[in-house]
C-alpha positions in Angstrom: -4.9 4.8 20.1 -1.9 5.6 22.2 -1.8 9.2 21.0 -5.3 10.0 22.0 -7.5 12.3 20.0 -5.6 13.9 17.1 -6.7 17.1 15.4 -6.3 17.4 11.7 -3.7 20.1 12.2 -1.5 17.4 13.9 -1.5 15.1 10.9 0.7 13.4 10.0 1.5 12.4 13.6 5.2 12.6 14.3 7.2 10.1 16.4 7.6 12.9 19.0 3.9 13.6 19.4 2.8 13.4 23.1 1.1 10.1 23.9 -2.2 10.6 25.7 -4.1 7.2 25.5 -7.9 7.3 25.7 -8.4 3.5 26.0 -6.9 0.5 27.8 -5.7 -0.7 24.4 -3.8 2.6 23.9 -2.3 2.4 27.4 -1.1 -1.1 26.6 0.5 0.0 23.4 2.2 3.0 25.0 3.4 0.8 27.9 4.9 -1.8 25.6 6.8 0.9 23.8 8.1 2.3 27.1 9.3 -1.2 28.1 11.2 -1.6 24.8 12.9 1.8 25.4 13.8 0.9 29.0 15.2 -2.5 28.0 17.3 -0.9 25.4 18.8 1.6 27.9 19.2 -0.9 30.7 20.3 -4.1 28.8 21.3 -2.8 25.4 18.5 -4.9 23.9 17.5 -2.9 20.8 14.0 -3.2 19.4 12.0 -2.0 16.5 8.5 -0.5 17.2 6.1 -0.9 14.3 2.9 1.0 14.5 0.7 -0.9 12.1 -2.8 -0.1 11.1 -5.3 -2.9 11.7 -4.1 -6.1 10.1 -6.4 -8.6 8.4 -6.1 -11.9 6.6 -5.9 -15.6 7.2 -5.0 -16.6 10.8 -6.3 -13.4 12.3 -9.6 -14.7 13.4 -11.4 -15.9 16.5 -14.8 -16.8 17.7 -15.3 -13.2 18.8 -13.6 -10.6 16.9 -13.5 -6.8 17.0 -11.9 -6.5 13.6 -14.1 -4.4 11.4 -12.6 -5.9 8.2 -13.3 -9.5 9.5 -16.9 -8.6 10.4 -17.4 -7.1 6.9 -15.9 -10.1 5.2 -18.0 -12.6 7.3 -21.2 -10.7 6.5 -20.4 -10.4 2.8 -19.6 -14.2 2.6 -23.0 -14.9 4.2 -24.7 -12.4 1.9 -25.8 -10.4 5.0 -26.2 -6.7 4.9 -23.8 -4.5 6.9 -23.6 -0.8 7.6 -20.4 1.1 7.0 -21.9 4.4 8.2 -21.8 3.4 11.9 -18.0 2.9 11.6 -17.3 6.0 9.4 -15.9 8.2 12.1 -13.4 5.5 13.1 -12.4 4.4 9.6 -8.7 3.8 9.3 -6.2 2.3 6.9 -5.9 -1.5 6.9 -3.1 -3.8 5.9 -3.1 -7.3 4.7 -1.1 -9.8 6.8 1.1 -10.9 3.8 2.2 -7.3 3.4 3.5 -7.3 7.0 5.3 -10.7 7.2 7.4 -12.9 5.0 6.4 -16.5 4.6 
């Protein structure tokens, strides 16, 4: 998102790769990282930037969601058909919430 369009020759993307966001979401992520770096230089407040793939699991829901995983799960629970093909170009890795946090 914050790196823009990536060619297969650029994979895996390094931390030094130029950020060229192509969406507001990508701009927000790049801006948040820039704020973290400025706060560290200015105030000595260190931070850790974690670039997670889309996270799914309990508590990550809403009335209107854009989570592909959540949409698939909701349709499967209702026994409704869903198409994976329309998302195929954007398919990514996903990570379960319990693999990200400790409870």
